[in-house]
KELUMVO-203518 format. One record per residue (C-alpha): residue in three letters; residue number from 1; x, y, z. Coordinates in pm, whole numbers. Layout:
BEGIN
node r ala, k NUM, X X, Y Y, Z Z
...
***
This chain:
BEGIN
node r met, k 1, X -31, Y 48, Z 0
node r thr, k 2, X 138, Y 354, Z -91
node r thr, k 3, X 161, Y 642, Z 162
node r thr, k 4, X 69, Y 890, Z -26
node r ser, k 5, X -208, Y 852, Z -285
node r leu, k 6, X -459, Y 545, Z -345
node r thr, k 7, X -538, Y 373, Z -662
node r leu, k 8, X -774, Y 141, Z -817
node r ala, k 9, X -550, Y -133, Z -815
node r glu, k 10, X -532, Y -111, Z -421
node r val, k 11, X -905, Y -81, Z -438
node r glu, k 12, X -955, Y -426, Z -659
node r ala, k 13, X -634, Y -602, Z -415
node r ala, k 14, X -912, Y -470, Z -163
node r ala, k 15, X -1189, Y -635, Z -286
node r gln, k 16, X -1036, Y -959, Z -329
node r arg, k 17, X -936, Y -974, Z 44
node r leu, k 18, X -1286, Y -944, Z 121
node r arg, k 19, X -1464, Y -1159, Z -130
node r gly, k 20, X -1660, Y -1408, Z 99
node r glu, k 21, X -1566, Y -1230, Z 410
node r val, k 22, X -1800, Y -954, Z 404
node r val, k 23, X -2181, Y -939, Z 195
node r asp, k 24, X -2163, Y -816, Z -156
node r thr, k 25, X -2493, Y -593, Z -10
node r pro, k 26, X -2774, Y -509, Z -295
node r cys, k 27, X -2800, Y -200, Z -523
node r leu, k 28, X -3151, Y -191, Z -636
node r his, k 29, X -3340, Y 66, Z -813
node r ser, k 30, X -3603, Y 253, Z -592
node r arg, k 31, X -3904, Y 335, Z -813
node r thr, k 32, X -4084, Y 529, Z -568
node r leu, k 33, X -3808, Y 771, Z -414
node r ser, k 34, X -3704, Y 821, Z -818
node r ala, k 35, X -4072, Y 940, Z -861
node r ile, k 36, X -4022, Y 1177, Z -503
node r ala, k 37, X -3701, Y 1306, Z -617
node r gly, k 38, X -3684, Y 1358, Z -1001
node r cys, k 39, X -3360, Y 1157, Z -1095
node r glu, k 40, X -3324, Y 795, Z -1096
node r val, k 41, X -3239, Y 627, Z -760
node r ala, k 42, X -3057, Y 355, Z -666
node r leu, k 43, X -2973, Y 206, Z -287
node r lys, k 44, X -2655, Y 38, Z -196
node r phe, k 45, X -2804, Y -129, Z 132
node r glu, k 46, X -2467, Y -155, Z 329
node r asn, k 47, X -2694, Y -202, Z 643
node r his, k 48, X -2697, Y -580, Z 551
node r gln, k 49, X -2360, Y -633, Z 648
node r phe, k 50, X -2354, Y -863, Z 955
node r thr, k 51, X -2263, Y -563, Z 1168
node r ala, k 52, X -2495, Y -330, Z 990
node r ser, k 53, X -2268, Y -104, Z 848
node r phe, k 54, X -1999, Y -36, Z 540
node r lys, k 55, X -1700, Y -14, Z 813
node r glu, k 56, X -1622, Y -414, Z 821
node r arg, k 57, X -1453, Y -348, Z 467
node r gly, k 58, X -1175, Y -107, Z 545
node r ala, k 59, X -1153, Y -282, Z 917
node r leu, k 60, X -1075, Y -641, Z 731
node r asn, k 61, X -830, Y -498, Z 455
node r lys, k 62, X -651, Y -329, Z 683
node r met, k 63, X -622, Y -642, Z 954
node r ala, k 64, X -580, Y -891, Z 661
node r gln, k 65, X -239, Y -726, Z 565
node r leu, k 66, X -94, Y -732, Z 947
node r ser, k 67, X 227, Y -922, Z 1029
node r ala, k 68, X 173, Y -1200, Z 1288
node r ala, k 69, X 396, Y -1038, Z 1529
node r glu, k 70, X 100, Y -761, Z 1490
node r arg, k 71, X -181, Y -993, Z 1511
node r asp, k 72, X -43, Y -1155, Z 1847
node r ser, k 73, X -9, Y -822, Z 2058
node r gly, k 74, X -344, Y -668, Z 1876
node r val, k 75, X -500, Y -427, Z 1735
node r leu, k 76, X -667, Y -95, Z 1876
node r ala, k 77, X -968, Y 114, Z 1721
node r val, k 78, X -1101, Y 447, Z 1826
node r ser, k 79, X -1496, Y 471, Z 1700
node r ala, k 80, X -1825, Y 583, Z 1767
node r gly, k 81, X -1919, Y 250, Z 1742
node r asn, k 82, X -1950, Y 115, Z 1352
node r his, k 83, X -1607, Y 118, Z 1278
node r ala, k 84, X -1583, Y -28, Z 1676
node r gln, k 85, X -1805, Y -324, Z 1567
node r gly, k 86, X -1591, Y -409, Z 1220
node r val, k 87, X -1286, Y -437, Z 1401
node r ala, k 88, X -1372, Y -637, Z 1697
node r tyr, k 89, X -1616, Y -897, Z 1483
node r his, k 90, X -1335, Y -951, Z 1248
node r ala, k 91, X -1098, Y -957, Z 1529
node r gln, k 92, X -1284, Y -1223, Z 1671
node r arg, k 93, X -1254, Y -1420, Z 1356
node r met, k 94, X -920, Y -1359, Z 1325
node r gly, k 95, X -785, Y -1425, Z 1713
node r val, k 96, X -648, Y -1115, Z 1712
node r pro, k 97, X -694, Y -915, Z 2043
node r ala, k 98, X -890, Y -639, Z 2015
node r thr, k 99, X -929, Y -304, Z 2188
node r ile, k 100, X -1193, Y -44, Z 2137
node r val, k 101, X -1193, Y 319, Z 2266
node r met, k 102, X -1505, Y 506, Z 2227
node r pro, k 103, X -1693, Y 810, Z 2309
node r arg, k 104, X -1911, Y 794, Z 2632
node r phe, k 105, X -2220, Y 948, Z 2463
node r ala, k 106, X -2152, Y 621, Z 2180
node r pro, k 107, X -2512, Y 478, Z 2151
node r ala, k 108, X -2555, Y 170, Z 2386
node r val, k 109, X -2667, Y -78, Z 2087
node r lys, k 110, X -2333, Y -22, Z 1973
node r val, k 111, X -2112, Y -20, Z 2289
node r glu, k 112, X -2302, Y -376, Z 2369
node r asn, k 113, X -2224, Y -523, Z 1999
node r thr, k 114, X -1908, Y -429, Z 1986
node r arg, k 115, X -1830, Y -593, Z 2357
node r arg, k 116, X -2036, Y -876, Z 2248
node r phe, k 117, X -1749, Y -950, Z 2012
node r gly, k 118, X -1496, Y -981, Z 2268
node r ala, k 119, X -1341, Y -702, Z 2242
node r thr, k 120, X -1214, Y -476, Z 2560
node r val, k 121, X -1418, Y -142, Z 2544
node r val, k 122, X -1315, Y 148, Z 2674
node r leu, k 123, X -1561, Y 448, Z 2729
node r glu, k 124, X -1346, Y 767, Z 2710
node r gly, k 125, X -1413, Y 1110, Z 2688
node r asp, k 126, X -1742, Y 1318, Z 2552
node r thr, k 127, X -1626, Y 1354, Z 2152
node r phe, k 128, X -1448, Y 1178, Z 1893
node r asp, k 129, X -1178, Y 1367, Z 1937
node r asp, k 130, X -1141, Y 1317, Z 2324
node r ala, k 131, X -1107, Y 935, Z 2213
node r arg, k 132, X -892, Y 952, Z 1990
node r ala, k 133, X -663, Y 1142, Z 2187
node r arg, k 134, X -690, Y 851, Z 2501
node r gly, k 135, X -659, Y 587, Z 2230
node r leu, k 136, X -347, Y 692, Z 2067
node r ala, k 137, X -221, Y 693, Z 2396
node r leu, k 138, X -327, Y 322, Z 2499
node r ala, k 139, X -212, Y 203, Z 2195
node r glu, k 140, X 117, Y 330, Z 2252
node r glu, k 141, X 147, Y 217, Z 2607
node r arg, k 142, X 49, Y -95, Z 2511
node r gly, k 143, X 196, Y -166, Z 2180
node r leu, k 144, X -101, Y -201, Z 1964
node r thr, k 145, X -168, Y -185, Z 1599
node r val, k 146, X -417, Y 99, Z 1533
node r val, k 147, X -667, Y 14, Z 1267
node r his, k 148, X -796, Y 386, Z 1241
node r pro, k 149, X -1196, Y 454, Z 1098
node r tyr, k 150, X -1082, Y 644, Z 805
node r asp, k 151, X -746, Y 828, Z 782
node r asp, k 152, X -522, Y 497, Z 693
node r leu, k 153, X -494, Y 414, Z 285
node r ala, k 154, X -566, Y 46, Z 368
node r val, k 155, X -911, Y 124, Z 513
node r ala, k 156, X -989, Y 365, Z 255
node r ala, k 157, X -899, Y 77, Z 30
node r gly, k 158, X -1179, Y -128, Z 184
node r gln, k 159, X -1438, Y 108, Z 166
node r gly, k 160, X -1369, Y 176, Z -208
node r thr, k 161, X -1485, Y -160, Z -273
node r ile, k 162, X -1864, Y -54, Z -261
node r ala, k 163, X -1798, Y 165, Z -550
node r leu, k 164, X -1721, Y -163, Z -738
node r glu, k 165, X -2037, Y -319, Z -656
node r met, k 166, X -2216, Y -58, Z -717
node r leu, k 167, X -2102, Y -7, Z -1037
node r ala, k 168, X -2104, Y -353, Z -1119
node r ala, k 169, X -2454, Y -361, Z -1057
node r gln, k 170, X -2573, Y -60, Z -1158
node r pro, k 171, X -2354, Y 32, Z -1457
node r gln, k 172, X -2581, Y 321, Z -1574
node r leu, k 173, X -2496, Y 546, Z -1285
node r asp, k 174, X -2323, Y 887, Z -1360
node r thr, k 175, X -2351, Y 1036, Z -968
node r leu, k 176, X -2216, Y 902, Z -648
node r val, k 177, X -2355, Y 1042, Z -314
node r val, k 178, X -2139, Y 971, Z -21
node r ala, k 179, X -2183, Y 1087, Z 321
node r ile, k 180, X -1861, Y 1211, Z 468
node r gly, k 181, X -1731, Y 1168, Z 828
node r gly, k 182, X -1314, Y 1160, Z 859
node r gly, k 183, X -1339, Y 1099, Z 470
node r gly, k 184, X -1187, Y 710, Z 403
node r leu, k 185, X -1546, Y 599, Z 270
node r ile, k 186, X -1586, Y 894, Z 10
node r ser, k 187, X -1146, Y 851, Z -87
node r gly, k 188, X -1191, Y 515, Z -149
node r met, k 189, X -1543, Y 526, Z -344
node r ala, k 190, X -1419, Y 793, Z -571
node r thr, k 191, X -1087, Y 658, Z -622
node r ala, k 192, X -1254, Y 377, Z -763
node r ala, k 193, X -1530, Y 551, Z -916
node r lys, k 194, X -1299, Y 831, Z -1129
node r ala, k 195, X -1066, Y 533, Z -1238
node r leu, k 196, X -1356, Y 347, Z -1390
node r arg, k 197, X -1587, Y 612, Z -1484
node r pro, k 198, X -1388, Y 942, Z -1540
node r gly, k 199, X -1697, Y 1177, Z -1624
node r leu, k 200, X -1925, Y 1025, Z -1316
node r gln, k 201, X -1971, Y 1283, Z -1038
node r val, k 202, X -1921, Y 1188, Z -652
node r ile, k 203, X -2086, Y 1416, Z -418
node r gly, k 204, X -2035, Y 1421, Z -75
node r val, k 205, X -2277, Y 1486, Z 224
node r gln, k 206, X -2183, Y 1635, Z 570
node r thr, k 207, X -2426, Y 1766, Z 880
node r glu, k 208, X -2466, Y 2135, Z 905
node r arg, k 209, X -2312, Y 2055, Z 1252
node r phe, k 210, X -1989, Y 1880, Z 1165
node r pro, k 211, X -1961, Y 2053, Z 854
node r ala, k 212, X -1501, Y 2020, Z 839
node r val, k 213, X -1479, Y 1896, Z 500
node r trp, k 214, X -1727, Y 2100, Z 369
node r asn, k 215, X -1532, Y 2407, Z 529
node r ala, k 216, X -1167, Y 2300, Z 405
node r val, k 217, X -1370, Y 2263, Z 52
node r his, k 218, X -1518, Y 2582, Z 32
node r gly, k 219, X -1282, Y 2806, Z 212
node r glu, k 220, X -1572, Y 2846, Z 460
node r arg, k 221, X -1499, Y 2869, Z 851
node r arg, k 222, X -1868, Y 2659, Z 991
node r glu, k 223, X -1824, Y 2596, Z 1400
node r ser, k 224, X -1914, Y 2220, Z 1452
node r gly, k 225, X -2190, Y 2200, Z 1728
node r gln, k 226, X -2206, Y 1930, Z 1977
node r ala, k 227, X -2389, Y 1663, Z 1847
node r thr, k 228, X -2617, Y 1526, Z 1572
node r ile, k 229, X -2817, Y 1243, Z 1478
node r ala, k 230, X -2578, Y 1153, Z 1262
node r asp, k 231, X -2361, Y 1030, Z 1506
node r gly, k 232, X -2161, Y 782, Z 1266
node r ile, k 233, X -2004, Y 1139, Z 1050
node r ala, k 234, X -1939, Y 1366, Z 1392
node r val, k 235, X -1600, Y 1445, Z 1293
node r lys, k 236, X -1466, Y 1770, Z 1351
node r ser, k 237, X -1113, Y 1726, Z 1158
node r pro, k 238, X -1116, Y 1548, Z 811
node r gly, k 239, X -794, Y 1279, Z 760
node r ala, k 240, X -509, Y 1441, Z 673
node r leu, k 241, X -447, Y 1144, Z 390
node r thr, k 242, X -820, Y 1124, Z 285
node r leu, k 243, X -861, Y 1539, Z 268
node r pro, k 244, X -593, Y 1571, Z -43
node r leu, k 245, X -802, Y 1270, Z -190
node r ile, k 246, X -1105, Y 1455, Z -138
node r arg, k 247, X -997, Y 1757, Z -297
node r glu, k 248, X -874, Y 1563, Z -610
node r arg, k 249, X -1160, Y 1327, Z -669
node r val, k 250, X -1461, Y 1478, Z -500
node r asp, k 251, X -1662, Y 1714, Z -749
node r asp, k 252, X -1837, Y 1860, Z -430
node r val, k 253, X -1960, Y 1849, Z -85
node r leu, k 254, X -2343, Y 1961, Z 47
node r leu, k 255, X -2444, Y 2005, Z 394
node r val, k 256, X -2763, Y 1876, Z 481
node r gly, k 257, X -2983, Y 1983, Z 852
node r glu, k 258, X -3122, Y 1740, Z 1141
node r asp, k 259, X -3425, Y 1764, Z 1001
node r asp, k 260, X -3376, Y 1659, Z 651
node r ile, k 261, X -3177, Y 1378, Z 828
node r glu, k 262, X -3502, Y 1299, Z 976
node r gln, k 263, X -3722, Y 1296, Z 722
node r ala, k 264, X -3480, Y 1104, Z 471
node r ile, k 265, X -3461, Y 801, Z 812
node r leu, k 266, X -3855, Y 783, Z 783
node r met, k 267, X -3890, Y 753, Z 433
node r leu, k 268, X -3628, Y 489, Z 432
node r leu, k 269, X -3847, Y 309, Z 693
node r glu, k 270, X -4148, Y 365, Z 486
node r ile, k 271, X -4092, Y 358, Z 142
node r glu, k 272, X -3834, Y 129, Z 125
node r lys, k 273, X -3910, Y -89, Z 463
node r thr, k 274, X -3502, Y -82, Z 586
node r val, k 275, X -3383, Y 75, Z 920
node r val, k 276, X -3083, Y 345, Z 879
node r glu, k 277, X -2896, Y 535, Z 1135
node r gly, k 278, X -2847, Y 912, Z 1062
node r ala, k 279, X -2531, Y 832, Z 847
node r gly, k 280, X -2701, Y 639, Z 661
node r ala, k 281, X -2991, Y 867, Z 535
node r val, k 282, X -2746, Y 1178, Z 461
node r gly, k 283, X -2757, Y 1084, Z 128
node r leu, k 284, X -3105, Y 1072, Z 79
node r ala, k 285, X -3129, Y 1411, Z 235
node r ala, k 286, X -2914, Y 1545, Z 38
node r leu, k 287, X -3103, Y 1433, Z -273
node r leu, k 288, X -3417, Y 1573, Z -181
node r lys, k 289, X -3249, Y 1928, Z 14
node r his, k 290, X -3081, Y 2008, Z -342
node r ser, k 291, X -3356, Y 1814, Z -582
node r gly, k 292, X -3238, Y 2056, Z -846
node r arg, k 293, X -2839, Y 1968, Z -825
node r phe, k 294, X -2953, Y 1612, Z -934
node r ala, k 295, X -3258, Y 1655, Z -1158
node r gly, k 296, X -3259, Y 1378, Z -1392
node r arg, k 297, X -2930, Y 1224, Z -1314
node r arg, k 298, X -2925, Y 869, Z -1197
node r val, k 299, X -2782, Y 821, Z -833
node r gly, k 300, X -2632, Y 585, Z -640
node r leu, k 301, X -2692, Y 629, Z -260
node r val, k 302, X -2468, Y 431, Z 0
node r leu, k 303, X -2710, Y 356, Z 306
node r ser, k 304, X -2367, Y 313, Z 502
node r gly, k 305, X -2563, Y 189, Z 832
node r gly, k 306, X -2839, Y 97, Z 1038
node r asn, k 307, X -2727, Y 111, Z 1376
node r ile, k 308, X -2976, Y 352, Z 1553
node r glu, k 309, X -3098, Y 306, Z 1928
node r pro, k 310, X -3466, Y 232, Z 1863
node r leu, k 311, X -3578, Y 490, Z 2122
node r val, k 312, X -3431, Y 756, Z 1869
node r leu, k 313, X -3601, Y 549, Z 1546
node r ala, k 314, X -3924, Y 529, Z 1783
node r glu, k 315, X -3897, Y 935, Z 1830
node r ile, k 316, X -3806, Y 1000, Z 1495
node r val, k 317, X -4147, Y 829, Z 1352
node r gln, k 318, X -4341, Y 998, Z 1591
node r arg, k 319, X -4205, Y 1342, Z 1535
node r gly, k 320, X -4286, Y 1253, Z 1132
node r met, k 321, X -4612, Y 1200, Z 1209
node r val, k 322, X -4646, Y 1527, Z 1385
node r lys, k 323, X -4515, Y 1715, Z 1034
node r ser, k 324, X -4728, Y 1520, Z 815
node r gly, k 325, X -5016, Y 1593, Z 1002
node r arg, k 326, X -5096, Y 1219, Z 1080
node r leu, k 327, X -5057, Y 1282, Z 1485
node r ala, k 328, X -5205, Y 1600, Z 1558
node r arg, k 329, X -5295, Y 1780, Z 1873
node r leu, k 330, X -5587, Y 1991, Z 1927
node r arg, k 331, X -5738, Y 2236, Z 2205
node r leu, k 332, X -6081, Y 2231, Z 2288
node r asp, k 333, X -6244, Y 2451, Z 2503
node r ile, k 334, X -6579, Y 2231, Z 2632
node r arg, k 335, X -6877, Y 2319, Z 2876
node r asp, k 336, X -6758, Y 2131, Z 3203
node r val, k 337, X -7065, Y 1902, Z 3265
node r pro, k 338, X -7110, Y 1501, Z 3315
node r gly, k 339, X -7092, Y 1356, Z 2912
node r ala, k 340, X -6929, Y 1624, Z 2764
node r leu, k 341, X -6596, Y 1508, Z 2693
node r ala, k 342, X -6773, Y 1173, Z 2604
node r asp, k 343, X -6959, Y 1370, Z 2326
node r val, k 344, X -6625, Y 1493, Z 2214
node r ala, k 345, X -6492, Y 1155, Z 2200
node r thr, k 346, X -6791, Y 1058, Z 2001
node r leu, k 347, X -6770, Y 1309, Z 1751
node r leu, k 348, X -6417, Y 1267, Z 1679
node r gly, k 349, X -6476, Y 912, Z 1640
node r lys, k 350, X -6751, Y 983, Z 1370
node r leu, k 351, X -6464, Y 1221, Z 1202
node r gly, k 352, X -6248, Y 922, Z 1159
node r ala, k 353, X -6027, Y 1084, Z 1428
node r asn, k 354, X -5832, Y 755, Z 1670
node r ile, k 355, X -5792, Y 948, Z 2018
node r asp, k 356, X -5441, Y 874, Z 2138
node r ser, k 357, X -5446, Y 1039, Z 2460
node r val, k 358, X -5643, Y 1319, Z 2667
node r glu, k 359, X -5528, Y 1575, Z 2933
node r his, k 360, X -5855, Y 1739, Z 3110
node r gln, k 361, X -5784, Y 2051, Z 3263
node r arg, k 362, X -5985, Y 2249, Z 3466
node r ala, k 363, X -5785, Y 2422, Z 3778
node r phe, k 364, X -5483, Y 2570, Z 3525
node r thr, k 365, X -5695, Y 2749, Z 3303
node r ser, k 366, X -5815, Y 3111, Z 3241
node r leu, k 367, X -6172, Y 2989, Z 3119
node r ser, k 368, X -6514, Y 3044, Z 3317
node r val, k 369, X -6559, Y 2786, Z 3634
node r glu, k 370, X -6841, Y 2659, Z 3444
node r arg, k 371, X -6597, Y 2518, Z 3153
node r ala, k 372, X -6313, Y 2308, Z 3065
node r glu, k 373, X -6011, Y 2299, Z 2853
node r ile, k 374, X -5940, Y 1960, Z 2700
node r glu, k 375, X -5631, Y 1903, Z 2494
node r val, k 376, X -5680, Y 1563, Z 2311
node r val, k 377, X -5375, Y 1377, Z 2062
node r val, k 378, X -5586, Y 1190, Z 1784
node r gln, k 379, X -5439, Y 1027, Z 1460
node r thr, k 380, X -5544, Y 1100, Z 1158
node r arg, k 381, X -5503, Y 1111, Z 759
node r gly, k 382, X -5286, Y 1414, Z 730
node r val, k 383, X -5314, Y 1823, Z 714
node r ala, k 384, X -5620, Y 1829, Z 535
node r his, k 385, X -5795, Y 1577, Z 745
node r ile, k 386, X -5699, Y 1808, Z 1064
node r ala, k 387, X -5879, Y 2102, Z 857
node r gln, k 388, X -6199, Y 1920, Z 840
node r ile, k 389, X -6204, Y 1784, Z 1182
node r leu, k 390, X -6161, Y 2120, Z 1340
node r glu, k 391, X -6423, Y 2289, Z 1085
node r thr, k 392, X -6703, Y 2051, Z 1203
node r met, k 393, X -6615, Y 2081, Z 1577
node r arg, k 394, X -6639, Y 2427, Z 1559
node r ala, k 395, X -6957, Y 2399, Z 1352
node r gln, k 396, X -7077, Y 2212, Z 1639
node r gly, k 397, X -6989, Y 2511, Z 1882
node r tyr, k 398, X -6660, Y 2428, Z 2019
node r arg, k 399, X -6385, Y 2668, Z 2053
node r ala, k 400, X -6118, Y 2412, Z 1874
node r glu, k 401, X -5766, Y 2449, Z 1742
node r arg, k 402, X -5483, Y 2281, Z 1654
node r ile, k 403, X -5147, Y 2387, Z 1880
node r gly, k 404, X -4824, Y 2284, Z 1851
***
């Protein structure tokens, strides 16, 4: 492996090492997303890997090239979760001792899965950079080989095998949209794709809260935030090896917001019946937010991972239902007499609204003593249905409004 650049030959060599050891995941055309986005969309389901993330590829390609002495001493990785699982899983398969340093905020599902693969897990720091500092010190103390999550050309070569598979499965693609954290995935993929198809566009995506590579490419200085739903790409500094490759081989980098990512997660769940984490959804988020950029093109998206906390996913689903009008909170002013609440429930039922919860308030209200205020959360068919419900209830003499 060269130390200054990355070549198609090295990505192809990585593909030979990985054959039969990682999943050649499906890359399928999505008719529904194509119609919504105004371009032809193909999805690469890397969330179907055994550890539910593409990170296995780079980790295994790196570890497959270790010397016998390095294998005996063991490896160390610093990761927010997916790289950790990839290193731990393949280290277990290879009989290599593994130590994984993770930030304290790392999702519990990723921490537990990493431990399940037999690795020693060290939780350190509030950010990836804090964990990285501790990990590098630990590796030096114990003589461990560091398997970097992105700033290693062997790792980037392993990730680049995704592009080989996508172009083999969907040869008509003219654009690849790829998430960027530290840059290993997009560096490897851009290397392979540009070598095979010089005219193909490679577009990177970062979150507005962690725009390090976007800053570098666009000459800006946006500050990084503290957290993002796309925790897998919450990296404050791009790799020293990957950034030059990105500058040379990536056509542009776009930004998406938290709401964009939530919407994309929900769409993939509803339309494709597939679970992705935040980082795995940023490609679709960019396609929807910057739709004019991709109009009429044949776009490949990488669903890079599916390790999302179930409670976070549940909250995204519920928030999405609110935004789409399928879950609404209504405030009603009613007479405070026996049977009034039952009358409201009956009317809502006749209007096709399913009651989710009711809060009946007498004391904490400015209404007169003979009246009461209720807040009712209802499941509806959408915004138009909510408008119909409110119109009918007002016609029946209720003071009704949607809140929240």
